[in-house]
Structures are given as structure tokens and as C-alpha cells.
VEXKOL-319594 format. One record per residue (C-alpha): residue number from 1; z, y, x; residue in one letter. Coordinates in pm, 1 decimal. Each point is the difference from the previous one (the first is absolute). Layout:
residues N
[node NUM,[Z,Y,X],a];
...
This chain:
residues 139
[node 1,[0.0,0.0,0.0],m];
[node 2,[-83.3,348.7,123.4],k];
[node 3,[228.3,287.7,-95.6],a];
[node 4,[80.2,362.1,76.1],i];
[node 5,[362.4,106.9,-26.6],i];
[node 6,[1.2,377.5,-26.5],c];
[node 7,[317.3,205.1,38.4],m];
[node 8,[-72.5,314.0,-197.7],q];
[node 9,[185.9,322.7,-57.3],g];
[node 10,[16.5,369.5,72.0],k];
[node 11,[44.7,136.8,350.1],a];
[node 12,[318.9,-55.4,199.0],n];
[node 13,[167.6,-264.5,-214.6],i];
[node 14,[8.4,-279.9,258.4],g];
[node 15,[-328.9,-187.8,-40.9],k];
[node 16,[-88.4,1.8,368.5],t];
[node 17,[355.2,-71.2,112.4],h];
[node 18,[23.3,-297.2,-238.3],t];
[node 19,[-334.9,-143.1,115.1],l];
[node 20,[99.0,51.4,363.3],r];
[node 21,[302.2,-219.3,-75.0],k];
[node 22,[-231.8,-267.2,-144.7],v];
[node 23,[-193.1,4.2,327.0],y];
[node 24,[318.5,-18.3,208.6],e];
[node 25,[149.1,-283.2,-207.4],k];
[node 26,[-310.4,-211.1,64.3],l];
[node 27,[88.2,1.8,370.0],n];
[node 28,[-37.4,-374.7,54.2],s];
[node 29,[-370.7,9.7,-84.7],h];
[node 30,[-302.2,87.2,214.3],e];
[node 31,[-82.5,370.3,-39.5],k];
[node 32,[-306.7,198.2,100.1],t];
[node 33,[26.4,378.9,-2.3],i];
[node 34,[-334.5,144.5,-107.1],l];
[node 35,[108.4,360.2,40.3],e];
[node 36,[329.6,185.8,-4.0],q];
[node 37,[-57.2,356.2,-119.4],p];
[node 38,[321.1,204.2,23.2],n];
[node 39,[282.3,-218.3,-133.4],d];
[node 40,[-226.4,-194.4,-233.3],d];
[node 41,[-91.0,-365.1,36.0],i];
[node 42,[-345.8,-149.2,-32.1],y];
[node 43,[6.5,-364.7,100.5],a];
[node 44,[-64.4,-361.8,-87.2],t];
[node 45,[261.2,-272.2,-4.3],i];
[node 46,[-84.4,-369.8,24.7],k];
[node 47,[241.5,-198.0,-217.6],m];
[node 48,[-91.6,-366.9,7.1],g];
[node 49,[-348.5,-27.9,-147.7],d];
[node 50,[25.2,345.2,-156.4],f];
[node 51,[-111.5,328.7,146.3],l];
[node 52,[192.3,301.7,-125.4],i];
[node 53,[-126.1,353.4,47.2],g];
[node 54,[238.5,293.2,-14.6],i];
[node 55,[-69.9,370.7,-6.1],t];
[node 56,[273.0,252.6,-63.1],t];
[node 57,[-218.1,310.0,-6.2],q];
[node 58,[-79.9,70.4,-365.5],g];
[node 59,[-20.2,376.8,-21.1],d];
[node 60,[-309.4,178.9,-125.3],p];
[node 61,[-259.3,46.2,277.2],m];
[node 62,[166.4,-269.4,214.8],s];
[node 63,[-288.6,-250.1,-2.6],g];
[node 64,[170.5,-251.4,-228.1],l];
[node 65,[-326.8,-120.3,-153.6],k];
[node 66,[-152.2,-66.8,344.2],e];
[node 67,[308.6,-188.5,120.2],r];
[node 68,[4.9,-212.6,-315.9],l];
[node 69,[-368.0,-85.0,51.1],n];
[node 70,[60.6,-90.5,363.8],e];
[node 71,[293.8,-225.5,-90.7],l];
[node 72,[-216.3,-171.7,-260.5],m];
[node 73,[-280.5,-45.7,256.3],q];
[node 74,[257.6,-165.5,227.1],k];
[node 75,[57.6,-247.2,-288.8],s];
[node 76,[360.1,98.3,-66.1],c];
[node 77,[141.1,-214.3,-277.0],d];
[node 78,[272.9,248.7,-85.0],i];
[node 79,[-8.9,373.1,62.2],i];
[node 80,[310.9,214.7,-21.2],v];
[node 81,[-64.1,372.5,-25.4],c];
[node 82,[136.0,332.8,-118.2],a];
[node 83,[-153.7,255.7,-231.2],s];
[node 84,[98.1,297.1,-204.8],r];
[node 85,[74.5,-54.9,-368.9],s];
[node 86,[-313.8,170.6,-128.4],k];
[node 87,[-331.4,133.6,118.4],g];
[node 88,[-267.4,-146.7,218.7],y];
[node 89,[231.5,-205.1,222.7],t];
[node 90,[88.1,-202.2,-309.8],v];
[node 91,[-368.7,-20.4,-92.0],e];
[node 92,[-86.7,-116.3,352.2],d];
[node 93,[251.4,-285.0,-23.1],v];
[node 94,[-113.3,-98.3,-350.7],e];
[node 95,[-370.4,8.2,89.2],n];
[node 96,[49.1,-190.4,325.4],s];
[node 97,[189.5,-274.2,-181.6],a];
[node 98,[-248.6,-23.4,-285.4],l];
[node 99,[-312.4,0.6,218.5],q];
[node 100,[134.2,-262.9,238.9],n];
[node 101,[174.8,-246.7,-230.7],g];
[node 102,[359.7,89.5,87.5],y];
[node 103,[280.2,-13.3,-255.0],s];
[node 104,[192.3,327.0,-2.0],l];
[node 105,[378.1,25.3,-8.5],i];
[node 106,[156.3,346.5,-30.7],w];
[node 107,[345.4,69.0,132.8],s];
[node 108,[209.8,306.2,68.9],s];
[node 109,[302.1,49.4,221.5],p];
[node 110,[350.7,40.5,-127.2],f];
[node 111,[72.7,371.3,8.8],v];
[node 112,[342.8,146.8,65.4],t];
[node 113,[128.2,328.6,133.3],e];
[node 114,[304.7,-180.6,142.3],d];
[node 115,[-72.7,-36.4,372.0],k];
[node 116,[259.7,-276.8,26.3],t];
[node 117,[-186.7,-212.4,-255.4],l];
[node 118,[-355.6,86.4,108.8],r];
[node 119,[-10.5,-247.9,290.0],e];
[node 120,[142.2,-279.6,-213.9],t];
[node 121,[-253.2,68.5,-274.8],c];
[node 122,[-289.7,-2.8,247.4],q];
[node 123,[121.2,-324.1,158.6],d];
[node 124,[27.1,-164.9,-340.6],y];
[node 125,[-347.4,115.0,-107.8],m];
[node 126,[-152.4,-112.0,331.8],a];
[node 127,[153.7,-345.3,-41.5],q];
[node 128,[-131.2,-12.1,-358.4],s];
[node 129,[-352.2,67.3,127.0],i];
[node 130,[36.3,-274.7,260.8],i];
[node 131,[120.6,-238.7,-272.5],n];
[node 132,[-304.8,95.6,-206.2],l];
[node 133,[-231.0,-60.1,298.4],i];
[node 134,[155.8,-344.5,46.4],n];
[node 135,[-43.6,-72.7,-369.0],g];
[node 136,[-365.9,103.9,2.1],i];
[node 137,[-64.6,-203.6,313.5],a];
[node 138,[104.5,-316.1,-181.2],y];
[node 139,[-170.8,59.1,-338.4],v];
């Protein structure tokens, strides 16, 4: 099964930080960095027979559509990405999934103003995404 898991939401709510934690938690798997613009991650992760693509850059004008296409050309089974909650980044994710036969799963980070809870919330959401990846890998 091919799927895109897209973490969506407005700016500065923890999408990138949560997806960075997903990448870090998959530390026992073979990783290939494709590019590392600023603090963002653009990489593939080999997990058994599955290839996972991850891109944390989902802002407008960030090249999300091109990165999604490249990850699909690399035959990623699962792609984890970020996007805003409306506008053409959402359209890019939807169109990429539809045109390439990927199921689309939307997610959004837990949001809290409490700095003490923020890290816990991001850890929990990252682990939930990893659990989902594992579930998809065995469907």
C-alpha cells in the first residue's frame, strides 16, 4: 500500500518539530539525507522492505510539490510531509496523492501554549505517526 501522511496546520504550531522527532525516532533504520535546507529534513528511510520519504518543509513557495514528486519517483511506499491547512500546499499534496495512487492521511499536531507540555505532545504525536507507518507497512 502506498500512502502519504501529511501533518497540516498553520505556521509555527509544531509540524516540523514533530516530524523531526519521527525522523529521529527511526534511528535504527538506514537513512539517506537528500537535502537539509535550514533545520528541515528531506530524506528517505529504509525500513525493512519499505521505503519511507520524509520532508518537513511545507510552507508556501518551499518546493513541496517537487519534493513529493521526487520521493514518488524514488518509489517511496510511505511519504510523511508537512503542509499548511489551506491553500496550494494542501492542493499539491492532494493532487500528488491522487495522480500517483497514494492514499492520503491528514494529521495535525497537538497544539498547546504550555511549554512544559509541548515536548510531551510532540513526542506522543511522533510516536503515533510511527505506529501508523508500522500499521500501513503490514496492511
